VOZAVO-320458 format. One record per residue (C-alpha): residue in three letters; x, y, z. Coordinates in steps of 0.02 Angstrom, whole numbers, padded with zeros to 5 digits, always signed. Example, Ala and Ser with C-alpha at 12.3 -4.5 7.8 and 13.67 -1.06 7.14 Angstrom:
BEGIN
ALA+00615-00225+00390SER+00684-00053+00357
***
This chain:
BEGIN
UNK+00910+05687+07777UNK+00864+05546+07891UNK+00703+05563+07844UNK+00581+05548+07675UNK+00474+05681+07725UNK+00603+05800+07796UNK+00637+05959+07686UNK+00502+05945+07539UNK+00518+06061+07398UNK+00378+06205+07426UNK+00192+06140+07324UNK+00171+06152+07164UNK+00378+06187+07143UNK+00421+06185+06962UNK+00552+06056+06950UNK+00545+05886+07012UNK+00685+05883+07158UNK+00810+05722+07136UNK+00899+05677+07300UNK+01033+05527+07338UNK+01013+05442+07494UNK+01143+05296+07472UNK+01265+05287+07329UNK+01358+05103+07303UNK+01445+04984+07181UNK+01297+04953+07083UNK+01146+05031+07177UNK+01088+05205+07199UNK+00939+05235+07307UNK+00867+05438+07310UNK+00713+05511+07351UNK+00608+05589+07173UNK+00483+05719+07234UNK+00351+05765+07084UNK+00219+05899+07097UNK+00118+05864+06943UNK+00276+05863+06830UNK+00269+05705+06698UNK+00378+05642+06567UNK+00408+05741+06394UNK+00302+05736+06281UNK+00350+05572+06168UNK+00509+05525+06276UNK+00532+05344+06352UNK+00667+05326+06502UNK+00763+05189+06421UNK+00903+05157+06555UNK+01017+05024+06591UNK+01008+04979+06766UNK+00851+04893+06829UNK+00736+05012+06961UNK+00627+04959+07108UNK+00534+05100+07132UNK+00417+05135+07267UNK+00277+05245+07276UNK+00284+05323+07450UNK+00159+05459+07444UNK+00024+05529+07318UNK-00021+05449+07128UNK+00055+05429+06983UNK+00018+05362+06790UNK+00182+05250+06730UNK+00169+05181+06539UNK+00271+05057+06482UNK+00269+05053+06300UNK+00263+04844+06312UNK+00089+04880+06400UNK-00101+04935+06317UNK-00144+04993+06472UNK-00072+05141+06602UNK-00023+05080+06783UNK-00124+05216+06898UNK+00000+05196+07066UNK-00055+05244+07235UNK+00041+05261+07396UNK+00108+05101+07451UNK+00115+05009+07246UNK+00304+04975+07195UNK+00364+04900+07028UNK+00511+04818+06968UNK+00593+04908+06803UNK+00687+04793+06705UNK+00849+04869+06643UNK+00785+04943+06471UNK+00617+04933+06475UNK+00554+05069+06406UNK+00435+05177+06523UNK+00348+05367+06552UNK+00264+05457+06678UNK+00104+05505+06620UNK+00060+05597+06771UNK+00076+05651+06968UNK-00011+05714+07103UNK+00009+05903+07147UNK-00067+05886+07316UNK-00023+05792+07394UNK+00153+05806+07321UNK+00199+05622+07228UNK+00355+05549+07347UNK+00463+05411+07263UNK+00597+05287+07327UNK+00696+05256+07187UNK+00819+05107+07210UNK+00918+05088+07066UNK+01027+04928+07028UNK+01155+04842+06915UNK+01065+04671+06868UNK+01225+04578+06859UNK+01267+04610+07057UNK+01096+04549+07113UNK+01082+04369+06990UNK+01091+04224+07087
***
């Protein structure tokens, strides 16, 4: 793949798709395509690596355990999620599908 909009899954796919675009020591970039999926009830991501995420298309509701308000992300919005910052996806749009560009990184390699 050399275009984020190439080979999208069918509209209203049952599962999210994750496609690794680049992997290097301490760095992984992936495309995530969501079509209405959300985190399971009471599930929180608690990742050891940092994650910078850009919403390329669609909309999503992102919640952080340490914030009272839900973040409503739209195309072009991005956020840097620190390691072990608990977060979850409350909802994603179906039409258009939600396309994320996620950059997972080891923060020890980027301190400076």
